[in-house]
PAZAPA-4460 file (N, C-alpha, C; in steps of 0.05 Angstrom, whole numbers, plus 32768, in hexadecimal, padded with zeros to 4 digits):
% residues 230
    n_x    n_y    n_z   ca_x   ca_y   ca_z    c_x    c_y    c_z   seq   type   mol
   7E86   7FB7   8009   7E9F   7FB6   7FFA   7EAD   7F9C   7FF1     1      M     A
   7EB0   7F96   7FD9   7EBF   7F78   7FCF   7ED4   7F84   7FC4     2      R     A
   7EEE   7F74   7FCE   7F01   7F76   7FC8   7F0E   7F5C   7FB1     3      L     A
   7F18   7F63   7FA1   7F16   7F54   7F8A   7F38   7F50   7F95     4      T     A
   7F45   7F2D   7F87   7F5A   7F2C   7F8F   7F66   7F12   7F7E     5      A     A
   7F83   7F05   7F7E   7F8C   7EF8   7F6C   7F9E   7EEE   7F8B     6      I     A
   7FAB   7ECF   7F88   7FBC   7EC2   7F9B   7FD6   7EBB   7F88     7      A     A
   7FF1   7EC3   7F91   800E   7EC3   7F81   8012   7EA7   7F91     8      I     A
   8022   7E8B   7F8B   802D   7E7F   7F93   8034   7E67   7F88     9      D     A
   804A   7E58   7F95   8055   7E44   7F75   8050   7E2A   7F89    10      D     A
   803E   7E2F   7F97   8036   7E1A   7FA3   8021   7E0E   7FA4    11      E     A
   8012   7DFA   7F9A   7FF6   7DFE   7F9A   7FE9   7DF1   7FB1    12      Q     A
   7FF8   7DE4   7FC1   7FE3   7DE4   7FDE   7FE9   7E01   7FED    13      V     A
   7FF8   7E0F   7FE9   7FE6   7E20   7FF5   7FDA   7E36   7FED    14      A     A
   7FCF   7E37   7FCF   7FC7   7E40   7FBD   7FA8   7E34   7FCE    15      L     A
   7FA8   7E1E   7FCD   7F91   7E0F   7FCE   7F8A   7E16   7FF0    16      S     A
   7F9D   7E14   8005   7F90   7E2F   8022   7F8A   7E43   8025    17      V     A
   7F90   7E56   8009   7F86   7E76   8000   7F6B   7E72   7FF9    18      I     A
   7F6A   7E59   7FEA   7F52   7E5B   7FD9   7F3A   7E4D   7FEE    19      R     A
   7F3F   7E3C   8000   7F32   7E31   8019   7F24   7E47   8027    20      T     A
   7F3E   7E5B   8038   7F3B   7E71   804A   7F28   7E86   803F    21      H     A
   7F2E   7E86   801E   7F21   7EA2   8011   7EFA   7E9D   8009    22      A     A
   7EFB   7E84   800C   7EE0   7E7D   8005   7ED2   7E85   8021    23      Q     A
   7EDA   7E8A   8039   7ECB   7E99   804C   7ECC   7EAE   804C    24      Q     A
   7EDD   7EBD   8045   7EDD   7EDF   8037   7EC5   7EE1   802D    25      V     A
   7EA7   7EEF   803A   7E96   7EF4   8026   7E98   7F07   8018    26      E     A
   7EAC   7F1E   8018   7EB0   7F38   800D   7ECB   7F38   7FF6    27      F     A
   7ED8   7F1D   7FF8   7EE5   7F1B   7FE2   7EE2   7F07   7FD3    28      L     A
   7EEB   7F10   7FBA   7EE8   7F06   7F99   7EFD   7EFE   7F96    29      D     A
   7F0E   7EEB   7F94   7F20   7EDD   7F8B   7F1C   7ED8   7F70    30      M     A
   7F36   7EE5   7F5F   7F2F   7EEA   7F3A   7F40   7ECB   7F35    31      K     A
   7F5C   7EBE   7F3D   7F5D   7EAC   7F35   7F7D   7EA4   7F43    32      G     A
   7F91   7E95   7F4C   7FA1   7E89   7F51   7FAF   7E7F   7F43    33      Y     A
   7FD6   7E8D   7F46   7FE3   7E87   7F2F   7FF9   7E78   7F3E    34      F     A
   800A   7E65   7F2D   8020   7E5B   7F42   8040   7E6A   7F2E    35      T     A
   8033   7E73   7F1A   8049   7E86   7F13   8041   7EA0   7F10    36      D     A
   8059   7EB5   7F19   8052   7ECB   7F1B   8058   7EDC   7F0B    37      P     A
   805D   7ECC   7EF5   805B   7EE8   7EDE   804B   7EDF   7ECD    38      F     A
   803D   7ED0   7ECF   8015   7EC9   7EC3   8009   7EDA   7ED2    39      A     A
   8012   7EDE   7EEC   7FFF   7EEC   7EFB   8009   7F0C   7EF5    40      A     A
   801F   7F15   7EED   801F   7F34   7EE5   8017   7F33   7ECC    41      L     A
   8015   7F20   7EB7   8008   7F27   7E9D   7FDF   7F25   7EA6    42      A     A
   7FE0   7F1C   7EB4   7FC4   7F21   7EBF   7FBB   7F37   7ECA    43      Y     A
   7FC9   7F42   7EDC   7FCC   7F5A   7EEE   7FC5   7F70   7ED1    44      L     A
   7FDB   7F77   7EC4   7FD9   7F8E   7EAD   7FBF   7F8B   7E9D    45      E     A
   7FB0   7F73   7E9D   7F95   7F6A   7E8B   7F80   7F77   7EA0    46      K     A
   7F85   7F69   7EBE   7F6B   7F69   7ECB   7F74   7F72   7EEA    47      E     A
   7F7B   7F87   7EEB   7F82   7F99   7F0B   7F71   7F8A   7F21    48      P     A
   7F79   7F8A   7F37   7F69   7F79   7F51   7F6E   7F87   7F67    49      V     A
   7F69   7F87   7F78   7F63   7FA0   7F98   7F7A   7F8E   7FAA    50      D     A
   7F81   7F7B   7FAB   7F8C   7F6B   7FB4   7F9D   7F4F   7FB2    51      L     A
   7FB9   7F4D   7FB1   7FC3   7F36   7FB0   7FD3   7F24   7FC4    52      I     A
   7FC9   7F11   7FC2   7FD0   7EF8   7FD7   7FF4   7EF7   7FC9    53      F     A
   800A   7EF6   7FDB   8025   7EEE   7FC7   803B   7EE4   7FDB    54      L     A
   8046   7ECF   7FD1   8059   7EBC   7FD8   8076   7ECC   7FDA    55      D     A
   807B   7EC5   7FF5   8094   7ED2   7FE7   80AE   7EC8   7FD9    56      I     A
   80AE   7EAE   7FEB   80CB   7E9F   7FD8   80C2   7E8D   7FC1    57      K     A
   80C8   7E9A   7FB1   80C1   7E7C   7F99   80D2   7E83   7F78    58      M     A
   80D5   7E6A   7F6D   80F1   7E6B   7F60   80F9   7E7A   7F4B    59      P     A
   80EB   7E89   7F40   80F5   7E99   7F2A   80F6   7EB9   7F30    60      D     A
   80EC   7EC5   7F44   80EB   7EE3   7F52   80D7   7EE0   7F6C    61      I     A
   80DF   7EEE   7F81   80D3   7EF1   7F97   80BB   7EFD   7F96    62      S     A
   80AD   7EFC   7FA5   8094   7F0E   7FB0   80A0   7F2E   7FB6    63      G     A
   80B6   7F29   7FBA   80B1   7F4D   7FCD   80BE   7F55   7FB0    64      L     A
   80CE   7F48   7FA2   80DC   7F55   7F83   80BC   7F5E   7F71    65      E     A
   80AD   7F52   7F71   8094   7F4A   7F61   8082   7F5F   7F6D    66      L     A
   8084   7F63   7F83   8073   7F81   7F96   8074   7F94   7F83    67      M     A
   8093   7F97   7F81   809C   7FB5   7F70   809A   7FB6   7F5A    68      T     A
   808B   7F9A   7F46   8089   7FA7   7F31   806B   7FA4   7F2E    69      T     A
   8058   7FA2   7F39   803F   7F9B   7F34   802C   7FB2   7F27    70      L     A
   8020   7FB5   7F1B   8018   7FC8   7F0B   8000   7FD0   7F1D    71      P     A
   7FFD   7FE8   7F1D   7FE0   7FF3   7F2A   7FD7   7FF6   7F47    72      G     A
   7FF3   7FF3   7F58   7FF5   7FEF   7F6D   7FDF   7FE1   7F80    73      G     A
   7FD8   7FCA   7F75   7FC7   7FB7   7F8D   7FC8   7FB9   7FA2    74      P     A
   7FC1   7FB7   7FC5   7FCD   7FAF   7FD3   7FD0   7F8D   7FD7    75      L     A
   7FE5   7F84   7FE6   7FF3   7F70   7FEF   7FED   7F69   8009    76      V     A
   7FF2   7F48   8003   7FF6   7F39   8026   7FFF   7F1B   8023    77      I     A
   801A   7F28   802D   8030   7F12   801E   8029   7EF6   8037    78      F     A
   802C   7EE7   802A   8027   7EC3   8036   8045   7EB3   8032    79      T     A
   804E   7EB0   8047   806D   7E9B   8043   8061   7E94   805D    80      T     A
   8080   7E7B   8057   8084   7E64   8072   80A1   7E77   807F    81      A     A
   80A7   7E92   8073   80BD   7E9B   807E   80B4   7EAE   8094    82      Y     A
   80C6   7EB7   80AA   80B8   7ECF   80B9   80D4   7EE0   80B0    83      S     A
   80E7   7EDB   80B0   8100   7EEF   809D   80F9   7F0C   8096    84      E     A
   80E2   7F04   8081   80E2   7F1D   806E   80C9   7F2E   807B    85      H     A
   80C5   7F31   808E   80B3   7F40   8099   80B0   7F60   809E    86      A     A
   80C8   7F64   80AB   80D1   7F7F   80A1   80D1   7F93   8088    87      V     A
   80DF   7F81   8075   80DB   7F88   805B   80C5   7F84   8051    88      Q     A
   80B4   7F6E   8052   80A1   7F7A   8051   8088   7F90   804A    89      S     A
   808C   7F91   8072   807C   7FB0   807A   808C   7FCC   806D    90      F     A
   80AC   7FC7   8063   80B2   7FDE   8055   80A4   7FE5   803B    91      E     A
   8098   7FC8   8039   8090   7FCA   8018   807A   7FD6   8018    92      L     A
   806F   7FD7   802E   8050   7FE3   8030   803C   7FC5   802F    93      D     A
   8048   7FAE   8035   8030   7F9A   8029   8019   7FA2   8042    94      A     A
   7FFF   7F97   8045   7FEB   7F9C   8053   7FF8   7F88   806B    95      V     A
   7FF0   7F6E   8060   8006   7F5E   807C   800A   7F46   8075    96      D     A
   801C   7F37   8089   8030   7F25   8084   8021   7F08   808B    97      Y     A
   801D   7EF7   8080   800D   7ED8   808C   8018   7EC7   808A    98      L     A
   8030   7EBD   80A5   8048   7EA6   80A1   802D   7E8B   80A7    99      L     A
   8033   7E7D   808F   8030   7E60   808B   8037   7E4F   80A2   100      K     A
   802C   7E41   80A9   8009   7E3E   80A9   7FFB   7E54   80B1   101      P     A
   7FE3   7E5F   80A3   7FDF   7E7E   80B5   7FB8   7E6C   80B8   102      F     A
   7FAB   7E6D   80CB   7F8C   7E69   80CA   7F79   7E74   80C0   103      S     A
   7F6F   7E6E   80C5   7F4B   7E7C   80A7   7F48   7E96   80BC   104      E     A
   7F4C   7E9B   80D5   7F45   7EAF   80E5   7F57   7EC4   80DF   105      E     A
   7F70   7EBE   80E3   7F89   7EC9   80DB   7F7E   7ED3   80BA   106      R     A
   7F7B   7ECB   80AC   7F7A   7ECC   808A   7F5F   7EE8   808C   107      F     A
   7F4D   7EE8   809B   7F3D   7EF9   8097   7F47   7F14   80AD   108      L     A
   7F53   7F12   80BA   7F56   7F23   80C7   7F6B   7F33   80AF   109      K     A
   7F84   7F2E   80A4   7F8A   7F34   808C   7F78   7F4A   807E   110      A     A
   7F6C   7F38   8074   7F51   7F3D   805C   7F45   7F4C   8067   111      C     A
   7F39   7F54   8082   7F2B   7F71   8089   7F3E   7F87   8088   112      N     A
   7F57   7F87   808E   7F6D   7F99   8092   7F6A   7FA6   8075   113      K     A
   7F72   7F95   8061   7F70   7F9C   8048   7F54   7FAB   803B   114      A     A
   7F43   7FA1   8048   7F29   7FA1   803E   7F23   7FC9   804F   115      K     A
   7F2B   7FC3   8064   7F29   7FE6   8073   7F41   7FFA   8063   116      G     A
   7F5A   7FF5   805A   7F67   8007   8056   7F5B   800F   8032   117      L     A
   7F4F   7FFF   8028   7F3D   7FFF   800C   7F2B   801C   8014   118      L     A
   7F1A   800A   8025   7F06   8024   802E   7F06   8042   802F   119      E     A
   7F1F   803C   803D   7F2D   8059   8047   7F2F   8069   802D   120      M     A
   7F3C   805B   8016   7F44   8066   8006   7F2E   8079   7FF4   121      M     A
   7F1C   805F   7FF4   7F02   8066   7FE1   7EF5   8083   7FEE   122      E     A
   7EFA   8081   800B   7EF3   8093   8019   7EFE   80AF   801C   123      K     A
   7F19   80AE   8013   7F2D   80C0   8013   7F1F   80CC   7FF4   124      S     A
   7F1E   80C1   7FE1   7F1B   80C8   7FC3   7EFF   80D9   7FB8   125      A     A
   7EE9   80D6   7FCC   7ED5   80D6   7FC3   7ECC   80FA   7FC4   126      R     A
   7EBC   8105   7FAF   7EBC   8125   7FB0   7EB8   8139   7FCB   127      A     A
   7E9E   8123   7FD5   7E91   812D   7FF1   7EB1   812E   800B   128      D     A
   7EC2   811F   8001   7EDB   8111   801E   7ED9   8134   802C   129      A     A
   7EE5   812C   8045   7EE9   8149   805A   7F08   8155   8047   130      P     A
   7F09   8175   8051   7F27   817F   804A   7F3B   817C   805D   131      N     A
   7F31   8165   8069   7F50   8167   8084   7F4C   8148   8088   132      Y     A
   7F66   8141   8097   7F62   8128   80A2   7F61   8126   80C0   133      V     A
   7F59   8118   80CE   7F65   8113   80EA   7F78   80FA   80F0   134      M     A
   7F8F   8102   80FA   7FA5   80F2   8102   7FA5   80F5   8122   135      V     A
   7FAF   80D7   812C   7FAF   80D6   8145   7FC7   80CF   814B   136      K     A
   7FD2   80E5   815D   7FE9   80EB   816C   7FF2   80DD   8187   137      S     A
   7FF7   80C7   8194   7FF5   80C2   81A8   7FD7   80BE   81B6   138      G     A
   7FCE   80D1   81C6   7FBA   80D4   81CB   7FA3   80EB   81C9   139      Y     A
   7FB3   80FB   81AD   7FA2   8107   81A0   7F94   810B   818A   140      E     A
   7F81   810D   8184   7F7B   811C   8166   7F7F   812D   8159   141      Q     A
   7F93   8132   8142   7F94   8149   8130   7F83   8154   811D   142      Y     A
   7F7C   8165   8114   7F67   816C   80FE   7F7E   8179   80E9   143      K     A
   7F92   8170   80D1   7F98   817A   80C7   7F88   8180   80A9   144      I     A
   7F8A   8199   809F   7F7E   81A3   8084   7F93   8198   806B   145      L     A
   7F8A   818C   805B   7F96   817D   8049   7FA8   8196   8037   146      L     A
   7F9B   81A7   8032   7FAE   81C0   8027   7FCC   81CB   8036   147      R     A
   7FC4   81C2   8052   7FDE   81CF   805F   7FF4   81BB   8066   148      D     A
   7FEE   819F   8056   8003   8185   8058   8015   8194   8038   149      I     A
   802B   818C   8048   8044   818B   8034   8055   8174   802B   150      L     A
   8055   8167   803F   805D   8148   803F   8057   8138   804D   151      Y     A
   8059   8117   804D   805F   8106   806A   8075   80F0   805E   152      L     A
   807C   80F2   8075   809E   80DF   8077   809B   80C7   808A   153      E     A
   80A4   80B0   8087   80A0   8094   8097   80B0   8093   80A4   154      S     A
   80B9   8092   80C6   80CD   808C   80D0   80C0   8072   80DF   155      A     A
   80CB   805F   80DA   80C6   8047   80E4   80A7   8038   80E1   156      G     A
   8097   803B   80FD   8080   8036   80FD   8078   804C   80FC   157      N     A
   8075   805E   80F3   8064   8079   8101   8069   8094   80D7   158      Y     A
   805A   809A   80DF   805A   80AF   80CA   8058   80D4   80DA   159      I     A
   8068   80DE   80C6   8062   80FF   80D8   8057   810B   80B8   160      S     A
   8045   8118   80C3   8034   8128   80B8   8038   814E   80B0   161      F     A
   804D   814F   809F   8055   816C   80A2   804A   818A   808E   162      V     A
   8043   8199   80A4   8039   81B2   80A4   8045   81C4   80A6   163      T     A
   8048   81E0   8090   8057   81F9   80A1   8065   8203   80BC   164      K     A
   804B   81F3   80CA   8041   81F9   80E6   8050   81E5   80FA   165      E     A
   8050   81CF   80F1   805D   81BA   80FB   8057   81A3   80F6   166      K     A
   8062   818C   80FC   8068   8169   80FC   8056   8157   8115   167      K     A
   8040   8141   8101   8032   813C   811D   8034   8124   810D   168      V     A
   803E   8109   812B   8047   80F7   8123   8037   80E1   8127   169      L     A
   802E   80CD   8114   8015   80BB   8119   8025   80A1   8114   170      S     A
   8018   808B   8124   8027   806C   8120   801D   8068   8109   171      R     A
   8017   8065   80F8   8006   805C   80D4   8026   8053   80C9   172      L     A
   8010   8043   80AF   8027   8034   80A0   8025   804D   808C   173      S     A
   8035   8047   8078   8032   805A   805B   8016   8056   804E   174      M     A
   8010   8034   804D   7FF4   8034   8044   7FE1   803C   8051   175      Q     A
   7FD8   8040   8067   7FCD   804A   8083   7FC2   8069   8077   176      E     A
   7FE1   8073   806E   7FE5   8096   806C   7FD0   809D   8056   177      A     A
   7FD7   808C   803D   7FD2   808E   8025   7FB8   808E   8027   178      L     A
   7FAA   807D   8033   7F89   8079   8031   7F7D   8090   8039   179      A     A
   7F89   809C   8055   7F85   80B6   8060   7F7B   80C0   804C   180      L     A
   7F8D   80C8   802A   7F92   80E6   8025   7F82   80E2   8006   181      L     A
   7F74   80F6   7FFB   7F70   80EB   7FDB   7F8C   80E7   7FCA   182      P     A
   7F85   80DA   7FB7   7F9A   80D7   7FAB   7F9F   80E9   7F8C   183      Q     A
   7F86   80F9   7F93   7F90   8110   7F78   7F99   8128   7F84   184      A     A
   7FA8   8128   7FA2   7FAD   8146   7FA9   7FC9   8130   7FB9   185      L     A
   7FD8   8119   7FB8   7FED   810B   7FC6   7FF7   80F8   7FB4   186      F     A
   8015   80F8   7FB4   801F   80DD   7FA1   803A   80D2   7FBB   187      T     A
   8035   80BC   7FB6   804A   80B0   7FC3   8065   80B8   7FB5   188      R     A
   807F   80BC   7FB2   8092   80BA   7FA2   80AB   80B8   7FAD   189      V     A
   80A8   80A9   7FC0   80BA   8098   7FD7   80B4   8083   7FE0   190      H     A
   80C1   806D   7FE9   80B3   805B   7FFF   80B5   8068   8019   191      R     A
   80C0   807F   8022   80BE   8093   8036   80AC   80A2   8032   192      S     A
   80A6   80A6   8021   8099   80CD   8018   8081   80C5   8002   193      F     A
   8074   80D7   800E   8055   80E3   8002   8054   8101   8006   194      I     A
   8054   8112   7FEC   8055   812E   7FE8   803D   8139   7FDE   195      V     A
   8032   8150   7FE4   8023   815F   7FE3   801D   8168   7FC0   196      A     A
   800B   8161   7FAF   8013   816D   7F95   8021   817B   7F93   197      N     A
   8007   8191   7F96   800B   81B5   7F92   8021   81BC   7F9C   198      E     A
   8027   81B2   7FB0   8043   81BF   7FC4   8066   81BC   7FBC   199      K     A
   805E   81A3   7F9F   8071   81A3   7F94   8082   81BD   7F84   200      V     A
   8092   81C1   7F94   80A1   81E3   7F7A   80B3   81DB   7F6B   201      T     A
   80C1   81C7   7F6C   80D8   81C1   7F56   80DF   81A2   7F58   202      R     A
   80EF   819A   7F48   80F5   8179   7F49   80FF   817A   7F34   203      A     A
   8119   8165   7F38   8131   8159   7F1D   812A   8144   7F20   204      D     A
   813A   8134   7F16   8142   811A   7F13   813E   80FD   7F23   205      R     A
   8148   8110   7F3C   8147   8102   7F5A   8141   8105   7F6A   206      S     A
   812E   811F   7F6C   8123   8135   7F81   810A   8133   7F7D   207      S     A
   80FD   814C   7F92   80E5   8153   7F96   80E8   816E   7FA6   208      L     A
   80E0   8187   7F9F   80E6   8199   7FB8   80C3   81A3   7FBB   209      Y     A
   80C9   81A2   7FD9   80AF   81A9   7FE2   80BB   81B9   7FFA   210      V     A
   80B8   81DB   7FF6   80B6   81EA   800A   80DF   81E2   800D   211      G     A
   80EA   81EE   8021   8106   81E2   8029   810B   81C8   8029   212      E     A
   80F6   81B2   8024   80F5   8198   8029   8107   818E   800F   213      M     A
   811B   817E   8007   8121   816F   7FF7   8117   8154   7FFA   214      V     A
   8108   8144   7FE5   80FB   812F   7FE6   8104   8115   7FD4   215      V     A
   810E   8106   7FE1   8121   80F5   7FC7   8105   80E8   7FB1   216      P     A
   8103   80E3   7FA3   80FE   80D1   7F89   8102   80B3   7F8E   217      I     A
   80F8   80A0   7F94   80FD   8083   7F95   80FC   807C   7F7B   218      G     A
   810A   8065   7F70   8109   805B   7F54   80EC   804E   7F49   219      A     A
   80DC   8040   7F66   80C5   803A   7F61   80AD   804D   7F56   220      A     A
   80B2   805B   7F66   809F   8073   7F65   809D   8088   7F53   221      Y     A
   80BD   8089   7F33   80BE   8097   7F28   809F   80A4   7F0C   222      A     A
   8096   808B   7F16   8081   808A   7EF0   8069   809E   7F04   223      E     A
   8069   8095   7F21   8055   80A8   7F36   8054   80C2   7F30   224      A     A
   8075   80C8   7F2A   807B   80E1   7F32   8076   80F1   7F21   225      V     A
   8078   80E3   7F0A   807A   80EC   7EE9   8063   80F0   7EE1   226      G     A
   8049   80E8   7EEA   802F   80ED   7EE9   802D   8105   7EF6   227      R     A
   802C   8100   7F17   8026   811B   7F25   8035   813E   7F1F   228      M     A
   8046   813A   7F02   8059   8149   7EFE   804C   8154   7EDD   229      L     A
   803B   814A   7ED3   8036   814A   7EBB   801C   8165   7EB7   230      K     A
***
């Protein structure tokens, strides 16, 4: 599997480092390097990619702000000289957070993580994909039928898989949880919630109703919710 990618950083030196490291990753197909984030956005509207290497502190718009406007939902690896945004970056579901200067080995580790997530997403989307997920909780593995899942809720570094009968808590990111699930059957509707489409019984402007649970709709996910409800 090959990953298409671009890099966005206002410093040419930083882009040169990414270019050098990327040349050593055989499955990475770099499509462009941008110092202007708005030029990168214009490119992405015409040419979607799988992965973006994204600087955080840039003059006109921060990488954190840019991530919320990205079309098509590519995976993001932040590349920055500052460590204070690490928590926020993972709240936005960045795949990884590379602190400059980073080594080729560390760069490869981040790329492999992105590749693994995309492979999981492709597997869950196949027609012959199983009708269940295996979820690790502590030292045990739980088999959860897709049709039984009501919604998923994040709690720090953990995700709760909620059915009518039980909740299974697993140490996963939202990106990893999404990758386990068929995109045609589940929708992310909030930073902290993924719902089973067919389990939504009612909706208003700010909330979805799944059984007795009221699930908030995040502003960044309103478009996805609209598509789900059509």
